[in-house]
DOKE-736550 format. One record per residue (C-alpha): x, y, z; residue in one letter. Coordinates in nm, 2 decimals. Layout:
BEGIN
((X; Y; Z); a)
...
//
This chain:
BEGIN
((1.16; -0.29; -0.03); x)
((1.24; -0.33; 0.34); x)
((1.10; -0.67; 0.35); x)
((1.17; -0.84; 0.01); x)
((0.99; -1.17; 0.08); x)
((0.68; -0.98; 0.19); x)
((0.70; -0.75; -0.11); x)
((0.73; -1.04; -0.35); x)
((0.45; -1.23; -0.18); x)
((0.22; -0.93; -0.21); x)
((0.31; -0.87; -0.58); x)
((0.24; -1.25; -0.64); x)
((-0.09; -1.23; -0.47); x)
((-0.19; -0.92; -0.66); x)
((-0.09; -1.09; -0.99); x)
((-0.27; -1.40; -0.90); x)
((-0.58; -1.22; -0.81); x)
((-0.57; -1.03; -1.15); x)
((-0.56; -1.37; -1.33); x)
((-0.92; -1.42; -1.22); x)
((-1.16; -1.28; -1.47); x)
((-1.44; -1.09; -1.29); x)
((-1.66; -1.12; -1.60); x)
((-1.67; -1.49; -1.54); x)
((-1.79; -1.45; -1.17); x)
((-2.15; -1.50; -1.09); x)
((-2.36; -1.19; -1.04); x)
((-2.39; -1.28; -0.67); x)
((-2.01; -1.30; -0.63); x)
((-1.96; -0.96; -0.81); x)
((-2.23; -0.80; -0.59); x)
((-2.07; -0.95; -0.27); x)
((-1.72; -0.82; -0.39); x)
((-1.86; -0.47; -0.44); x)
((-2.08; -0.45; -0.14); x)
((-1.85; -0.64; 0.09); x)
((-1.56; -0.41; 0.03); x)
((-1.78; -0.11; 0.11); x)
((-1.91; -0.27; 0.43); x)
((-1.56; -0.36; 0.54); x)
((-1.44; 0.00; 0.48); x)
((-1.74; 0.14; 0.67); x)
((-1.67; -0.09; 0.96); x)
((-1.31; 0.01; 0.97); x)
((-1.42; 0.38; 0.97); x)
((-1.66; 0.32; 1.26); x)
((-1.39; 0.13; 1.47); x)
((-1.12; 0.40; 1.39); x)
((-1.35; 0.69; 1.49); x)
((-1.47; 0.52; 1.80); x)
((-1.12; 0.44; 1.91); x)
((-1.00; 0.80; 1.83); x)
((-1.30; 0.94; 2.02); x)
((-1.23; 0.72; 2.32); x)
((-0.86; 0.81; 2.32); x)
((-0.94; 1.18; 2.31); x)
((-1.18; 1.15; 2.60); x)
((-0.92; 0.96; 2.80); x)
((-0.65; 1.21; 2.74); x)
((-0.89; 1.50; 2.82); x)
((-1.00; 1.32; 3.14); x)
((-0.64; 1.27; 3.24); x)
((-0.57; 1.64; 3.18); x)
((-0.28; 1.57; 2.94); x)
((-0.45; 1.74; 2.65); x)
((-0.75; 1.97; 2.59); x)
((-0.91; 1.89; 2.26); x)
((-1.21; 2.11; 2.26); x)
((-1.16; 2.43; 2.48); x)
((-1.08; 2.73; 2.26); x)
((-0.93; 3.02; 2.46); x)
((-1.00; 3.38; 2.39); x)
((-0.83; 3.68; 2.54); x)
((-1.03; 3.83; 2.83); x)
((-1.13; 4.20; 2.87); x)
((-0.79; 4.29; 3.00); x)
((-0.61; 4.09; 2.73); x)
((-0.40; 3.89; 2.98); x)
((-0.65; 3.64; 3.12); x)
((-0.81; 3.35; 2.93); x)
((-1.18; 3.30; 2.94); x)
((-1.38; 3.01; 2.81); x)
((-1.69; 3.08; 2.59); x)
((-2.02; 2.97; 2.72); x)
((-2.08; 2.73; 2.44); x)
((-1.79; 2.51; 2.57); x)
((-1.96; 2.43; 2.90); x)
((-1.93; 2.08; 3.01); x)
((-2.23; 1.86; 2.94); x)
((-2.44; 1.74; 3.22); x)
((-2.53; 1.37; 3.27); x)
((-2.87; 1.40; 3.09); x)
((-2.76; 1.62; 2.81); x)
((-2.59; 1.36; 2.58); x)
((-2.71; 1.39; 2.22); x)
((-2.72; 1.14; 1.94); x)
((-2.52; 1.37; 1.70); x)
((-2.19; 1.19; 1.74); x)
((-2.36; 0.86; 1.66); x)
((-2.54; 1.01; 1.36); x)
((-2.23; 1.17; 1.23); x)
((-2.04; 0.84; 1.29); x)
((-2.30; 0.65; 1.09); x)
((-2.30; 0.90; 0.82); x)
((-1.92; 0.89; 0.78); x)
((-1.93; 0.51; 0.77); x)
((-2.20; 0.51; 0.52); x)
((-2.02; 0.77; 0.30); x)
((-1.70; 0.58; 0.31); x)
((-1.88; 0.24; 0.24); x)
((-2.06; 0.39; -0.06); x)
((-1.74; 0.55; -0.19); x)
((-1.54; 0.23; -0.16); x)
((-1.83; 0.02; -0.32); x)
((-1.85; 0.28; -0.60); x)
((-1.47; 0.26; -0.67); x)
((-1.48; -0.12; -0.65); x)
((-1.77; -0.13; -0.91); x)
((-1.57; 0.11; -1.13); x)
((-1.26; -0.12; -1.12); x)
((-1.47; -0.40; -1.24); x)
((-1.58; -0.19; -1.55); x)
((-1.22; -0.08; -1.60); x)
((-1.09; -0.44; -1.58); x)
((-1.31; -0.54; -1.86); x)
((-1.22; -0.24; -2.06); x)
((-0.85; -0.30; -2.03); x)
((-0.89; -0.67; -2.12); x)
((-1.10; -0.57; -2.43); x)
((-0.84; -0.31; -2.53); x)
((-0.56; -0.57; -2.50); x)
((-0.76; -0.83; -2.71); x)
((-0.81; -0.56; -2.98); x)
((-0.44; -0.51; -2.99); x)
((-0.38; -0.88; -3.06); x)
((-0.26; -1.00; -2.71); x)
((-0.32; -1.37; -2.70); x)
((-0.34; -1.40; -2.31); x)
((-0.46; -1.06; -2.18); x)
((-0.52; -1.17; -1.82); x)
((-0.15; -1.29; -1.80); x)
((-0.03; -0.94; -1.93); x)
((-0.26; -0.77; -1.68); x)
((-0.14; -0.99; -1.39); x)
((0.22; -0.92; -1.48); x)
((0.15; -0.54; -1.50); x)
((-0.02; -0.55; -1.16); x)
((0.26; -0.74; -1.00); x)
((0.52; -0.51; -1.14); x)
((0.31; -0.21; -1.04); x)
((0.29; -0.35; -0.68); x)
((0.67; -0.38; -0.67); x)
((0.73; -0.03; -0.81); x)
((0.49; 0.13; -0.57); x)
((0.65; -0.06; -0.28); x)
((1.00; 0.07; -0.38); x)
((0.86; 0.43; -0.42); x)
((0.71; 0.41; -0.08); x)
((1.03; 0.29; 0.08); x)
((1.23; 0.56; -0.08); x)
((0.97; 0.82; 0.04); x)
((0.99; 0.67; 0.39); x)
((1.37; 0.70; 0.39); x)
((1.36; 1.06; 0.26); x)
((1.10; 1.15; 0.53); x)
((1.31; 0.99; 0.82); x)
((1.63; 1.19; 0.73); x)
((1.67; 1.47; 0.98); x)
((1.66; 1.82; 0.82); x)
((1.97; 2.03; 0.84); x)
//
C-alpha cells in the first residue's frame, strides 16, 4: 500500500457501495447500471484505440518507428524488399475498415462488460441469500466488510508484485 489513505478510501468506498442492495434498486436503475458500465467501457476502448492509432501514425510519419512494413530477404539474400501489399495508400484509397473494426471492438467490449455487470447482480443476490440461509443477521454488512478487506488485500498484493517487478535481475 504505497498510498495508505488512498487504499483505505478505496476500500471504504467499495464497502459502502456493497451496503446498497441492488435487489432494492428500481428496474431502470439496474438497467442503467448494466448498460452504462458497458457504454463507458466501449467509449474507453474507442478513445484508447484512436489515441494509439494516432500515436502510431505520428511515430511512423516522423520516421522513428515503422509499424507496418515487413521486410523479406531479397533474391540475393542481402537486400530487403518490401512486398507489394505494403504499398502506401493513395489519398482516395482510404477504407472504412478501421472504423468498422473500431466500432466492433467497442461494441464487443461494451457487451462483455454489460454481461459481466449483469452477472455480478445475480451473484450478489446469490451470496446474500447464501448468507441469510447460514443465519447471518446482517448479510450486507458482512459482504461490505469482505469487499473492503478484499480491496485492501488486492492492493497489497499488487504493491508487492510491483516491487518484485521493479527489482533489477541479476
